[in-house]
VOGU-3710 file (C-alpha; in Angstrom, 3 decimals, decimal comma):
1> mtwlkylllp> 33,111/1,380/-1,390  29,376/2,761/-0,961  30,405/6,240/-0,757  32,027/6,405/-3,910  29,238/4,864/-5,776  26,919/7,939/-4,647  29,630/10,462/-5,517  30,209/9,392/-8,844  26,780/8,425/-9,905  23,952/10,581/-11,244
11> pfinvllgvl> 22,231/12,996/-10,202  24,891/13,727/-7,165  28,053/13,946/-9,609  25,979/16,317/-11,895  24,726/18,467/-9,156  28,032/18,720/-7,605  29,754/19,615/-11,099  27,192/22,585/-11,860  27,494/24,036/-8,314  31,586/24,064/-8,948
21> glvlwrrmpw> 31,010/25,526/-12,286  28,916/28,173/-10,518  31,643/29,156/-8,077  34,408/28,873/-10,123  32,357/31,341/-12,987  33,667/34,374/-11,828  37,594/33,412/-11,452  37,834/30,927/-14,135  34,905/31,237/-16,561  36,492/29,242/-18,878
31> lgaimlalgv> 36,425/26,047/-16,570  33,402/26,915/-14,987  31,540/26,667/-17,886  32,820/23,331/-18,812  31,792/22,056/-15,363  28,455/23,481/-15,526  27,930/22,029/-19,363  29,234/18,781/-18,094  26,697/18,792/-14,981  23,608/20,003/-16,752
41> ggllwlatpt> 24,338/18,529/-20,229  25,705/15,050/-18,988  22,387/14,892/-16,686  20,122/15,689/-20,028  21,948/13,106/-22,143  21,791/10,587/-19,643  18,202/11,081/-19,490  17,737/10,468/-23,068  16,634/7,063/-24,630  19,400/7,088/-26,786
51> ashwlragla> 21,963/7,003/-23,753  19,961/4,755/-21,682  20,091/1,996/-24,405  23,897/2,615/-25,406  24,711/2,176/-21,821  23,000/-0,720/-21,055  23,318/-2,896/-24,047  27,116/-2,608/-23,982  26,472/-4,714/-20,563  24,407/-7,760/-22,054
61> pypavtmeal> 26,605/-9,961/-24,229  24,437/-12,845/-23,668  21,485/-14,180/-25,434  18,259/-15,799/-24,292  18,721/-19,101/-22,954  18,064/-21,989/-24,993  16,262/-25,318/-23,488  19,016/-27,192/-24,603  21,517/-25,308/-22,581  19,013/-24,787/-19,862
71> asaqaivvlg> 18,649/-29,082/-19,696  22,374/-29,212/-18,821  21,629/-27,389/-15,616  20,897/-29,025/-12,195  19,530/-26,053/-10,707  17,897/-22,628/-11,238  19,800/-19,793/-8,862  18,014/-16,605/-8,666  20,059/-13,739/-7,477  18,349/-10,841/-5,077
81> ggrdyqspef> 18,215/-7,601/-6,864  16,927/-5,634/-3,912  13,918/-4,709/-1,972  10,848/-2,291/-1,608  10,606/-1,433/2,351  7,155/-1,086/3,710  5,174/-2,581/0,887  1,465/-2,820/2,142  0,044/-4,256/-0,835  1,131/-7,488/-0,334
91> gwedapnnat> 0,991/-7,591/3,602  4,440/-8,961/3,766  5,992/-5,652/4,883  9,038/-5,286/2,909  8,727/-7,154/-0,495  10,915/-7,857/-3,581  11,668/-4,594/-5,863  10,941/-4,545/-9,433  14,523/-6,027/-10,590  13,887/-9,088/-8,084
101> wrrlgyaawl> 10,409/-9,511/-9,320  11,329/-9,913/-12,966  14,122/-12,276/-11,776  11,620/-14,270/-10,011  9,120/-14,206/-12,840  11,635/-15,888/-15,441  12,950/-18,054/-12,804  9,467/-19,331/-12,495  8,829/-19,970/-16,087  12,110/-21,419/-16,853
111> hrqsdlpllv> 11,243/-23,818/-13,845  8,255/-25,121/-15,387  9,958/-25,664/-18,850  12,404/-27,690/-17,129  11,157/-28,689/-13,414  14,717/-27,705/-12,001  14,855/-27,020/-8,494  14,980/-23,264/-7,302  17,522/-21,722/-5,317  17,056/-17,957/-4,204
121> sggrvhgear> 20,087/-16,232/-2,733  19,934/-12,755/-0,758  20,976/-11,799/2,958  20,105/-8,663/5,222  22,150/-5,640/3,732  20,991/-3,435/6,323  19,487/-5,479/9,081  16,306/-6,150/7,842  13,843/-8,676/9,748  13,638/-11,122/7,172
131> aeatlmalal> 16,617/-12,131/4,245  15,785/-11,026/0,702  15,866/-14,984/-0,120  13,093/-15,096/2,266  11,014/-12,577/0,839  11,682/-14,178/-2,483  10,716/-17,669/-1,469  7,339/-16,082/-0,318  6,859/-14,374/-3,387  7,354/-17,663/-5,310
141> resfgleatw> 5,098/-19,566/-3,255  2,184/-16,590/-3,174  2,334/-15,451/-6,753  3,377/-18,330/-8,505  2,663/-21,248/-6,630  5,903/-22,558/-6,685  8,545/-23,606/-3,779  12,007/-22,382/-3,442  14,023/-25,756/-2,577  16,818/-23,825/-1,272
151> qetesrntae> 16,958/-20,283/0,431  20,517/-18,516/0,681  20,088/-16,045/3,222  23,644/-14,750/4,335  25,115/-12,974/1,427  24,794/-9,039/0,769  26,310/-8,515/-2,562  27,014/-10,536/-5,791  30,509/-12,041/-4,596  28,879/-13,587/-1,139
161> narytaalle> 25,863/-14,804/-3,311  28,414/-16,569/-5,237  30,588/-17,870/-2,302  28,022/-18,675/-0,255  25,125/-20,440/-2,880  28,429/-22,566/-4,109  28,791/-23,850/-0,452  25,204/-24,823/-0,171  24,774/-26,466/-3,635  28,350/-28,716/-3,142
171> qkgitrvalv> 26,595/-30,479/-0,047  23,873/-31,350/-2,930  26,499/-32,425/-5,317  25,325/-29,685/-7,767  27,851/-28,416/-9,570  26,186/-26,504/-13,150  23,741/-24,115/-13,016  21,265/-21,649/-14,683  22,132/-18,259/-13,136  18,949/-15,813/-13,347
181> sqawhlpram> 19,510/-12,003/-13,582  19,322/-9,188/-15,480  21,297/-9,320/-18,737  23,059/-6,207/-17,986  24,230/-7,969/-14,546  24,901/-11,306/-15,280  28,215/-10,557/-16,871  29,527/-9,260/-13,321  27,727/-12,107/-11,138  29,107/-14,780/-13,572
191> peferaglai> 32,746/-14,854/-12,703  32,219/-14,761/-9,074  30,197/-17,985/-9,465  32,945/-19,746/-11,781  35,316/-18,499/-8,984  33,254/-19,715/-6,520  33,612/-23,222/-8,410  30,173/-23,443/-10,110  29,921/-23,817/-13,882  27,113/-21,598/-15,227
201> vpaptefasp> 24,678/-21,520/-17,966  23,547/-17,674/-18,266  19,790/-17,024/-18,188  19,458/-13,535/-18,773  16,315/-11,679/-18,515  15,132/-7,731/-19,292  17,121/-6,784/-22,311  17,745/-3,475/-23,066  14,762/-2,061/-25,701  15,962/0,010/-28,326
211> ppvgwrawlp> 15,078/3,770/-28,516  12,309/5,319/-30,365  12,472/6,172/-33,955  13,145/10,225/-34,604  13,282/13,078/-31,806  11,923/10,878/-29,202  15,020/9,002/-28,983  16,674/12,493/-27,751  13,656/13,396/-25,471  15,080/13,642/-21,611
221> rayhlrhstq> 12,850/11,632/-19,054  13,461/10,589/-15,773  12,485/7,093/-16,500  15,472/6,817/-18,880  17,900/8,307/-16,409  17,491/5,720/-13,666  18,174/3,324/-16,292  21,560/5,301/-17,290  22,412/5,632/-13,659  21,710/1,776/-13,264
231> alhewlgrgv> 23,823/0,971/-16,061  26,741/3,121/-14,912  26,540/1,592/-11,454  27,039/-1,666/-13,277  29,691/-0,446/-14,896  31,617/0,915/-11,967  30,941/-2,264/-10,073  32,482/-4,162/-12,895  35,564/-1,614/-12,840  35,724/-2,130/-8,934
241> yalrarlfrd> 35,639/-6,352/-9,333  38,174/-6,103/-12,067  40,445/-4,079/-9,912  40,159/-6,264/-6,994  40,853/-9,429/-8,845  43,627/-7,817/-10,307  45,087/-6,652/-6,967  44,313/-9,662/-4,846  44,717/-12,449/-7,418  46,802/-15,756/-6,731
//
């Protein structure tokens, strides 16, 4: 499915539409104009704060976790969100990316409020020297002064995060966990963990900020294009997971 992801997401899809529009311009000018407008206009619209917020806000139905809800959990599970390769500032070679740092920071705060044990989850997607969970545990230790109680190091995607984490925690008698991830990612992650047999307390972080007031809400910027692309990736992932569940349900 990786090829489909790159094909359907910006900026590739926009460039493809624009090129096809130019190719078709002479033979079918009306179709060429539509495709060119969709490619270029769509790219500009996705780069606006308004589009970015609209796409992300629809992905985040869960509010911030309450301390009462957190108290019902037996552990805090932190999902890996990717890595940055060759990060010399830390001296670790690879390091967690920004999305993962946000999850780790929030998980550290929740741990200090609750004293719940921490599990970090993430493996080697491209055969890296260290699993993502290993980098996450190192970041918790070196930057937050905390130790991850467990490391799940085999998973390569959200479904495997859930399956391998549930198997590890089952051995410890843990059945209810607080799941930490971005607010836009949790709705896709939670069903996978519930399907694996865990009860979930959603613990979202990084909620979508509202767009600024006035004309700035429509000013295209690369920053907002990145967030829009991320949101579209999540919507695409939800569609794939829903289709797979429908096709292969028992």
